[in-house]
C-alpha positions as protocol buffer text, in pm:
chain_id: "A"
residue {
  index: 1
  type: MET
  ca { x: -1895 y: -855 z: 1068 }
}
residue {
  index: 2
  type: LYS
  ca { x: -1785 y: -1121 z: 1316 }
}
residue {
  index: 3
  type: ARG
  ca { x: -1673 y: -1340 z: 1027 }
}
residue {
  index: 4
  type: ALA
  ca { x: -1468 y: -1055 z: 883 }
}
residue {
  index: 5
  type: TYR
  ca { x: -1287 y: -1005 z: 1211 }
}
residue {
  index: 6
  type: LEU
  ca { x: -1214 y: -1378 z: 1231 }
}
residue {
  index: 7
  type: ILE
  ca { x: -1070 y: -1362 z: 881 }
}
residue {
  index: 8
  type: ALA
  ca { x: -863 y: -1063 z: 985 }
}
residue {
  index: 9
  type: ALA
  ca { x: -733 y: -1249 z: 1289 }
}
residue {
  index: 10
  type: ALA
  ca { x: -638 y: -1547 z: 1074 }
}
residue {
  index: 11
  type: ALA
  ca { x: -464 y: -1324 z: 825 }
}
residue {
  index: 12
  type: VAL
  ca { x: -270 y: -1150 z: 1100 }
}
residue {
  index: 13
  type: SER
  ca { x: -163 y: -1490 z: 1232 }
}
residue {
  index: 14
  type: ALA
  ca { x: -48 y: -1587 z: 884 }
}
residue {
  index: 15
  type: LEU
  ca { x: 149 y: -1266 z: 860 }
}
residue {
  index: 16
  type: ALA
  ca { x: 316 y: -1347 z: 1190 }
}
residue {
  index: 17
  type: LEU
  ca { x: 411 y: -1691 z: 1060 }
}
residue {
  index: 18
  type: THR
  ca { x: 554 y: -1532 z: 747 }
}
residue {
  index: 19
  type: ALA
  ca { x: 756 y: -1296 z: 963 }
}
residue {
  index: 20
  type: CYS
  ca { x: 894 y: -1596 z: 1150 }
}
residue {
  index: 21
  type: SER
  ca { x: 990 y: -1759 z: 821 }
}
residue {
  index: 22
  type: ARG
  ca { x: 1161 y: -1440 z: 718 }
}
residue {
  index: 23
  type: GLN
  ca { x: 1357 y: -1434 z: 1042 }
}
residue {
  index: 24
  type: GLU
  ca { x: 1462 y: -1793 z: 982 }
}
residue {
  index: 25
  type: ALA
  ca { x: 1582 y: -1692 z: 637 }
}
residue {
  index: 26
  type: ALA
  ca { x: 1779 y: -1414 z: 803 }
}
residue {
  index: 27
  type: ASN
  ca { x: 1966 y: -1669 z: 1007 }
}
residue {
  index: 28
  type: ASN
  ca { x: 2056 y: -1878 z: 703 }
}
residue {
  index: 29
  type: GLU
  ca { x: 2140 y: -1628 z: 431 }
}
residue {
  index: 30
  type: ALA
  ca { x: 2425 y: -1388 z: 369 }
}
residue {
  index: 31
  type: ASN
  ca { x: 2170 y: -1121 z: 275 }
}
residue {
  index: 32
  type: PRO
  ca { x: 1985 y: -1097 z: 609 }
}
residue {
  index: 33
  type: GLY
  ca { x: 1613 y: -1157 z: 598 }
}
residue {
  index: 34
  type: GLN
  ca { x: 1574 y: -1084 z: 227 }
}
residue {
  index: 35
  type: SER
  ca { x: 1470 y: -1405 z: 53 }
}
residue {
  index: 36
  type: GLN
  ca { x: 1261 y: -1322 z: -254 }
}
residue {
  index: 37
  type: PRO
  ca { x: 1006 y: -1606 z: -205 }
}
residue {
  index: 38
  type: VAL
  ca { x: 963 y: -1516 z: 162 }
}
residue {
  index: 39
  type: ASN
  ca { x: 923 y: -1148 z: 78 }
}
residue {
  index: 40
  type: ALA
  ca { x: 666 y: -1229 z: -190 }
}
residue {
  index: 41
  type: ALA
  ca { x: 471 y: -1443 z: 58 }
}
residue {
  index: 42
  type: GLN
  ca { x: 484 y: -1164 z: 314 }
}
residue {
  index: 43
  type: ASP
  ca { x: 348 y: -913 z: 61 }
}
residue {
  index: 44
  type: ALA
  ca { x: 68 y: -1152 z: -39 }
}
residue {
  index: 45
  type: VAL
  ca { x: -42 y: -1210 z: 321 }
}
residue {
  index: 46
  type: GLY
  ca { x: -12 y: -838 z: 390 }
}
residue {
  index: 47
  type: ALA
  ca { x: -242 y: -767 z: 96 }
}
residue {
  index: 48
  type: ALA
  ca { x: -505 y: -1000 z: 240 }
}
residue {
  index: 49
  type: VAL
  ca { x: -478 y: -836 z: 582 }
}
residue {
  index: 50
  type: GLY
  ca { x: -510 y: -492 z: 422 }
}
residue {
  index: 51
  type: GLN
  ca { x: -821 y: -582 z: 226 }
}
residue {
  index: 52
  type: VAL
  ca { x: -999 y: -717 z: 535 }
}
residue {
  index: 53
  type: SER
  ca { x: -901 y: -411 z: 737 }
}
residue {
  index: 54
  type: ALA
  ca { x: -1012 y: -172 z: 462 }
}
residue {
  index: 55
  type: SER
  ca { x: -1349 y: -342 z: 419 }
}
residue {
  index: 56
  type: THR
  ca { x: -1429 y: -361 z: 791 }
}
residue {
  index: 57
  type: MET
  ca { x: -1262 y: -127 z: 1038 }
}
residue {
  index: 58
  type: GLY
  ca { x: -1146 y: 142 z: 795 }
}
residue {
  index: 59
  type: ALA
  ca { x: -1481 y: 164 z: 620 }
}
residue {
  index: 60
  type: ASN
  ca { x: -1677 y: 207 z: 942 }
}
residue {
  index: 61
  type: SER
  ca { x: -1450 y: 390 z: 1185 }
}
residue {
  index: 62
  type: THR
  ca { x: -1336 y: 746 z: 1126 }
}
residue {
  index: 63
  type: GLU
  ca { x: -1018 y: 697 z: 1329 }
}
residue {
  index: 64
  type: ALA
  ca { x: -929 y: 376 z: 1146 }
}
residue {
  index: 65
  type: PHE
  ca { x: -1012 y: 533 z: 810 }
}
residue {
  index: 66
  type: VAL
  ca { x: -786 y: 831 z: 872 }
}
residue {
  index: 67
  type: ALA
  ca { x: -501 y: 614 z: 1001 }
}
residue {
  index: 68
  type: ASN
  ca { x: -517 y: 375 z: 706 }
}
residue {
  index: 69
  type: ALA
  ca { x: -558 y: 649 z: 446 }
}
residue {
  index: 70
  type: ALA
  ca { x: -265 y: 844 z: 590 }
}
residue {
  index: 71
  type: MET
  ca { x: -38 y: 539 z: 600 }
}
residue {
  index: 72
  type: SER
  ca { x: -146 y: 445 z: 249 }
}
residue {
  index: 73
  type: ASP
  ca { x: -29 y: 785 z: 127 }
}
residue {
  index: 74
  type: MET
  ca { x: 297 y: 759 z: 323 }
}
residue {
  index: 75
  type: TYR
  ca { x: 365 y: 416 z: 177 }
}
residue {
  index: 76
  type: GLU
  ca { x: 290 y: 534 z: -178 }
}
residue {
  index: 77
  type: ILE
  ca { x: 523 y: 832 z: -143 }
}
residue {
  index: 78
  type: GLN
  ca { x: 811 y: 623 z: -7 }
}
residue {
  index: 79
  type: ALA
  ca { x: 756 y: 344 z: -259 }
}
residue {
  index: 80
  type: GLY
  ca { x: 725 y: 594 z: -543 }
}
residue {
  index: 81
  type: LYS
  ca { x: 1058 y: 749 z: -455 }
}
residue {
  index: 82
  type: LEU
  ca { x: 1219 y: 405 z: -460 }
}
residue {
  index: 83
  type: ALA
  ca { x: 1058 y: 336 z: -798 }
}
residue {
  index: 84
  type: GLN
  ca { x: 1218 y: 648 z: -940 }
}
residue {
  index: 85
  type: GLU
  ca { x: 1558 y: 539 z: -808 }
}
residue {
  index: 86
  type: LYS
  ca { x: 1550 y: 163 z: -870 }
}
residue {
  index: 87
  type: GLY
  ca { x: 1293 y: 109 z: -1143 }
}
residue {
  index: 88
  type: GLN
  ca { x: 1422 y: -53 z: -1462 }
}
residue {
  index: 89
  type: SER
  ca { x: 1134 y: 49 z: -1688 }
}
residue {
  index: 90
  type: ALA
  ca { x: 1079 y: 411 z: -1787 }
}
residue {
  index: 91
  type: ASP
  ca { x: 708 y: 353 z: -1724 }
}
residue {
  index: 92
  type: VAL
  ca { x: 771 y: 224 z: -1373 }
}
residue {
  index: 93
  type: LYS
  ca { x: 983 y: 530 z: -1299 }
}
residue {
  index: 94
  type: ALA
  ca { x: 711 y: 757 z: -1440 }
}
residue {
  index: 95
  type: PHE
  ca { x: 444 y: 578 z: -1238 }
}
residue {
  index: 96
  type: GLY
  ca { x: 650 y: 618 z: -922 }
}
residue {
  index: 97
  type: LYS
  ca { x: 685 y: 990 z: -992 }
}
residue {
  index: 98
  type: MET
  ca { x: 308 y: 1020 z: -1038 }
}
residue {
  index: 99
  type: MET
  ca { x: 250 y: 835 z: -709 }
}
residue {
  index: 100
  type: VAL
  ca { x: 471 y: 1078 z: -519 }
}
residue {
  index: 101
  type: ALA
  ca { x: 294 y: 1380 z: -667 }
}
residue {
  index: 102
  type: ASP
  ca { x: -64 y: 1252 z: -639 }
}
residue {
  index: 103
  type: HIS
  ca { x: -34 y: 1099 z: -294 }
}
residue {
  index: 104
  type: THR
  ca { x: 148 y: 1403 z: -156 }
}
residue {
  index: 105
  type: ALA
  ca { x: -149 y: 1612 z: -265 }
}
residue {
  index: 106
  type: MET
  ca { x: -394 y: 1358 z: -119 }
}
residue {
  index: 107
  type: SER
  ca { x: -194 y: 1347 z: 204 }
}
residue {
  index: 108
  type: ASN
  ca { x: -209 y: 1724 z: 240 }
}
residue {
  index: 109
  type: GLU
  ca { x: -587 y: 1719 z: 194 }
}
residue {
  index: 110
  type: MET
  ca { x: -621 y: 1439 z: 447 }
}
residue {
  index: 111
  type: LYS
  ca { x: -414 y: 1628 z: 704 }
}
residue {
  index: 112
  type: ALA
  ca { x: -639 y: 1932 z: 681 }
}
residue {
  index: 113
  type: ALA
  ca { x: -961 y: 1727 z: 699 }
}
residue {
  index: 114
  type: ALA
  ca { x: -835 y: 1510 z: 986 }
}
residue {
  index: 115
  type: GLN
  ca { x: -728 y: 1815 z: 1184 }
}
residue {
  index: 116
  type: ALA
  ca { x: -1072 y: 1969 z: 1138 }
}
residue {
  index: 117
  type: ALA
  ca { x: -1228 y: 1642 z: 1255 }
}
residue {
  index: 118
  type: GLY
  ca { x: -1003 y: 1629 z: 1560 }
}
residue {
  index: 119
  type: VAL
  ca { x: -840 y: 1303 z: 1454 }
}
residue {
  index: 120
  type: THR
  ca { x: -467 y: 1250 z: 1511 }
}
residue {
  index: 121
  type: LEU
  ca { x: -269 y: 1130 z: 1210 }
}
residue {
  index: 122
  type: PRO
  ca { x: -4 y: 858 z: 1237 }
}
residue {
  index: 123
  type: THR
  ca { x: 352 y: 977 z: 1196 }
}
residue {
  index: 124
  type: GLU
  ca { x: 502 y: 653 z: 1064 }
}
residue {
  index: 125
  type: LEU
  ca { x: 409 y: 339 z: 878 }
}
residue {
  index: 126
  type: ASP
  ca { x: 270 y: 33 z: 1051 }
}
residue {
  index: 127
  type: GLN
  ca { x: 475 y: -288 z: 1053 }
}
residue {
  index: 128
  type: ARG
  ca { x: 292 y: -431 z: 753 }
}
residue {
  index: 129
  type: ARG
  ca { x: 377 y: -140 z: 528 }
}
residue {
  index: 130
  type: LYS
  ca { x: 728 y: -111 z: 668 }
}
residue {
  index: 131
  type: GLY
  ca { x: 775 y: -471 z: 560 }
}
residue {
  index: 132
  type: MET
  ca { x: 659 y: -380 z: 210 }
}
residue {
  index: 133
  type: ILE
  ca { x: 915 y: -101 z: 190 }
}
residue {
  index: 134
  type: ASP
  ca { x: 1184 y: -338 z: 319 }
}
residue {
  index: 135
  type: ASN
  ca { x: 1095 y: -581 z: 41 }
}
residue {
  index: 136
  type: LEU
  ca { x: 1127 y: -306 z: -218 }
}
residue {
  index: 137
  type: ASN
  ca { x: 1466 y: -212 z: -81 }
}
residue {
  index: 138
  type: ALA
  ca { x: 1572 y: -576 z: -107 }
}
residue {
  index: 139
  type: ALA
  ca { x: 1461 y: -615 z: -470 }
}
residue {
  index: 140
  type: ASN
  ca { x: 1702 y: -527 z: -751 }
}
residue {
  index: 141
  type: GLY
  ca { x: 1705 y: -518 z: -1128 }
}
residue {
  index: 142
  type: ALA
  ca { x: 1401 y: -657 z: -1309 }
}
residue {
  index: 143
  type: ASP
  ca { x: 1282 y: -808 z: -980 }
}
residue {
  index: 144
  type: PHE
  ca { x: 1226 y: -458 z: -844 }
}
residue {
  index: 145
  type: ASP
  ca { x: 972 y: -370 z: -1114 }
}
residue {
  index: 146
  type: LYS
  ca { x: 783 y: -695 z: -1055 }
}
residue {
  index: 147
  type: VAL
  ca { x: 775 y: -651 z: -677 }
}
residue {
  index: 148
  type: TYR
  ca { x: 679 y: -285 z: -700 }
}
residue {
  index: 149
  type: MET
  ca { x: 394 y: -342 z: -944 }
}
residue {
  index: 150
  type: ALA
  ca { x: 262 y: -641 z: -745 }
}
residue {
  index: 151
  type: GLN
  ca { x: 258 y: -425 z: -433 }
}
residue {
  index: 152
  type: GLN
  ca { x: 89 y: -142 z: -623 }
}
residue {
  index: 153
  type: ASP
  ca { x: -183 y: -377 z: -747 }
}
residue {
  index: 154
  type: ALA
  ca { x: -265 y: -484 z: -391 }
}
residue {
  index: 155
  type: ALA
  ca { x: -219 y: -137 z: -238 }
}
residue {
  index: 156
  type: HIS
  ca { x: -456 y: 34 z: -480 }
}
residue {
  index: 157
  type: ALA
  ca { x: -718 y: -240 z: -445 }
}
residue {
  index: 158
  type: GLU
  ca { x: -700 y: -189 z: -68 }
}
residue {
  index: 159
  type: ALA
  ca { x: -709 y: 191 z: -92 }
}
residue {
  index: 160
  type: HIS
  ca { x: -1009 y: 185 z: -327 }
}
residue {
  index: 161
  type: THR
  ca { x: -1197 y: -46 z: -89 }
}
residue {
  index: 162
  type: LEU
  ca { x: -1113 y: 189 z: 197 }
}
residue {
  index: 163
  type: MET
  ca { x: -1227 y: 503 z: 14 }
}
residue {
  index: 164
  type: THR
  ca { x: -1550 y: 362 z: -128 }
}
residue {
  index: 165
  type: GLY
  ca { x: -1637 y: 202 z: 205 }
}
residue {
  index: 166
  type: TYR
  ca { x: -1596 y: 524 z: 401 }
}
residue {
  index: 167
  type: ALA
  ca { x: -1768 y: 726 z: 130 }
}
residue {
  index: 168
  type: GLU
  ca { x: -2073 y: 504 z: 181 }
}
residue {
  index: 169
  type: ASN
  ca { x: -2060 y: 442 z: 557 }
}
residue {
  index: 170
  type: GLY
  ca { x: -1848 y: 716 z: 715 }
}
residue {
  index: 171
  type: ASP
  ca { x: -1990 y: 954 z: 975 }
}
residue {
  index: 172
  type: ASN
  ca { x: -1783 y: 1264 z: 901 }
}
residue {
  index: 173
  type: ALA
  ca { x: -1915 y: 1467 z: 608 }
}
residue {
  index: 174
  type: THR
  ca { x: -1583 y: 1631 z: 520 }
}
residue {
  index: 175
  type: LEU
  ca { x: -1392 y: 1303 z: 523 }
}
residue {
  index: 176
  type: LYS
  ca { x: -1671 y: 1131 z: 328 }
}
residue {
  index: 177
  type: ALA
  ca { x: -1642 y: 1397 z: 58 }
}
residue {
  index: 178
  type: LEU
  ca { x: -1265 y: 1349 z: 55 }
}
residue {
  index: 179
  type: ALA
  ca { x: -1308 y: 973 z: 15 }
}
residue {
  index: 180
  type: GLN
  ca { x: -1555 y: 1024 z: -270 }
}
residue {
  index: 181
  type: LYS
  ca { x: -1306 y: 1253 z: -443 }
}
residue {
  index: 182
  type: ALA
  ca { x: -1012 y: 1017 z: -394 }
}
residue {
  index: 183
  type: ALA
  ca { x: -1182 y: 695 z: -506 }
}
residue {
  index: 184
  type: PRO
  ca { x: -1183 y: 763 z: -884 }
}
residue {
  index: 185
  type: LYS
  ca { x: -822 y: 882 z: -879 }
}
residue {
  index: 186
  type: ILE
  ca { x: -715 y: 567 z: -697 }
}
residue {
  index: 187
  type: GLN
  ca { x: -911 y: 359 z: -946 }
}
residue {
  index: 188
  type: ALA
  ca { x: -728 y: 536 z: -1231 }
}
residue {
  index: 189
  type: HIS
  ca { x: -398 y: 451 z: -1064 }
}
residue {
  index: 190
  type: HIS
  ca { x: -506 y: 89 z: -1031 }
}
residue {
  index: 191
  type: ASP
  ca { x: -609 y: 76 z: -1397 }
}
residue {
  index: 192
  type: ARG
  ca { x: -261 y: 199 z: -1494 }
}
residue {
  index: 193
  type: VAL
  ca { x: -102 y: -66 z: -1273 }
}
residue {
  index: 194
  type: LYS
  ca { x: -300 y: -334 z: -1457 }
}
residue {
  index: 195
  type: GLN
  ca { x: -184 y: -193 z: -1792 }
}
residue {
  index: 196
  type: LEU
  ca { x: 178 y: -207 z: -1686 }
}
residue {
  index: 197
  type: GLN
  ca { x: 142 y: -560 z: -1549 }
}
residue {
  index: 198
  type: GLN
  ca { x: -5 y: -673 z: -1880 }
}
residue {
  index: 199
  type: GLY
  ca { x: 302 y: -556 z: -2068 }
}
residue {
  index: 200
  type: GLY
  ca { x: 244 y: -187 z: -2123 }
}
residue {
  index: 201
  type: GLN
  ca { x: 597 y: -96 z: -2019 }
}
residue {
  index: 202
  type: ALA
  ca { x: 853 y: 99 z: -2213 }
}
residue {
  index: 203
  type: ALA
  ca { x: 1210 y: -10 z: -2270 }
}
residue {
  index: 204
  type: PRO
  ca { x: 1446 y: 8 z: -1970 }
}
residue {
  index: 205
  type: ALA
  ca { x: 1520 y: 365 z: -1872 }
}
residue {
  index: 206
  type: LYS
  ca { x: 1858 y: 511 z: -1954 }
}
residue {
  index: 207
  type: LYS
  ca { x: 2084 y: 547 z: -1654 }
}
């Protein structure tokens, strides 16, 4: 466990360095703070931070589990709406629509279970996920689909780790049951992401 926290600390430090690089890019570019390589690096470091968090704190702490699950749903809903607006592939648009519907339903279930457990839900995204949404807003054209699907790959890997971890180690029966229910759906989402990344996309959607 100590090693995991050290890894988490290192990952957070790396994320901070990436944020500094992004700020430097903001000072040098006409499009403030939105350099595609910097954004991609930020997403990659964020994915590593998320995996460590999901496999340690979120899997063992009810409060951390609820907070991370709730923010995961919020991120998926916001990102899914952007995918419907900015996605170039019909499949990416359809996937975004599915994310909004499925994660809205999961969010509603989480709210009820968290309230019953006496755990307060976050009302906004953390800085890591806000950065992911910023990077989606900055991506355009074919780049958007690539950025969105790369984020979805990492986000669903993180969410599945979170759900399976709490399902095994959590101390609240209702939330454990919710995690057990959510895990296969998240895995199905992740499987679809992999299909799309391997070329299972339709022609660009008609505007």
